C-alpha positions in Angstrom: 52.9 55.6 104.2 53.9 52.0 103.8 51.4 49.0 103.7 52.6 47.6 107.0 52.2 50.9 109.0 48.5 51.2 108.1 46.1 50.3 110.6 44.0 47.5 109.4 41.3 45.3 110.7 40.9 41.6 109.9 37.7 40.2 110.6 38.2 36.5 111.7 37.0 34.9 114.8 40.5 33.7 115.5 42.7 36.5 114.2 42.3 40.0 115.2 44.5 42.8 114.0 43.3 46.2 115.0 46.5 47.7 115.7 50.0 47.1 114.5 50.2 43.6 116.4 48.4 40.7 115.1 46.7 38.9 117.9 45.4 35.2 117.5 43.0 33.9 120.1 42.8 30.1 120.5 40.1 28.8 120.4 38.9 31.8 118.2 35.2 31.4 119.2 36.1 32.6 122.8 37.8 36.0 122.6 37.3 37.9 125.9 34.5 40.8 125.7 37.4 43.3 126.3 39.5 42.0 123.3 40.0 45.5 122.1 41.5 46.6 125.4 43.9 43.6 125.2 44.9 44.7 121.9 45.7 48.4 123.1 47.8 47.1 125.8 49.6 44.7 123.6 50.0 47.4 120.8 51.6 49.8 123.5 54.2 47.1 124.6 55.2 45.6 121.3 54.5 48.2 118.7 54.7 45.7 115.6 54.6 42.0 115.8 52.5 38.8 116.6 50.8 37.7 119.8 49.1 34.2 120.1 46.9 33.7 123.2 45.8 30.2 124.3 42.7 29.9 126.6 43.3 27.8 129.7 41.0 26.8 132.3 41.8 29.9 134.5 42.9 32.5 132.0 45.0 33.0 128.8 48.6 31.8 128.0 50.7 34.0 126.2 52.6 31.3 123.8 54.1 33.6 121.3 54.8 37.4 121.5 57.3 38.8 119.0 58.4 42.2 118.1 59.9 43.2 114.7 60.2 46.1 112.3 57.6 46.7 109.6 59.9 48.4 107.3 62.5 45.7 106.7 64.6 45.5 103.5 63.3 43.1 101.0 65.4 39.9 100.9 66.7 40.7 104.5 65.1 39.3 107.5 64.0 41.7 110.1 65.3 41.3 113.7 62.7 39.8 116.0 62.5 40.0 119.8 60.8 37.7 122.2 58.4 39.8 124.1 56.5 37.2 126.2 57.8 38.4 129.6 57.0 41.9 128.8 53.5 41.3 127.4 52.5 38.9 130.4 53.7 41.6 132.8 51.8 44.4 131.1 48.6 42.2 130.9 48.8 41.1 134.5 49.3 44.8 135.6 46.1 45.7 133.8 44.2 42.8 135.7 43.9 40.6 132.9 43.6 36.8 133.6 47.1 35.8 132.4 48.6 32.5 133.5 
């Protein structure tokens, strides 16, 4: 099993990686109580990648959502896909406050 395919946990108030997608919450001190549910939804949509969520007055804005491949060839960049629309749609369908 490669290092990137292992499930890891980063314990930082701003950066949460419980699955294969690194989710950053801004500001970090205000993550939602159900952040683990958000993580599960995002993991199911992206698989592997990065998501940034910025708190707004009436919810969270997805400012970055990218999907890539964990097993890229050293020295070559892996293809990255913008997944903002898909993440927003999935979070809204789950009833999450996304703006």
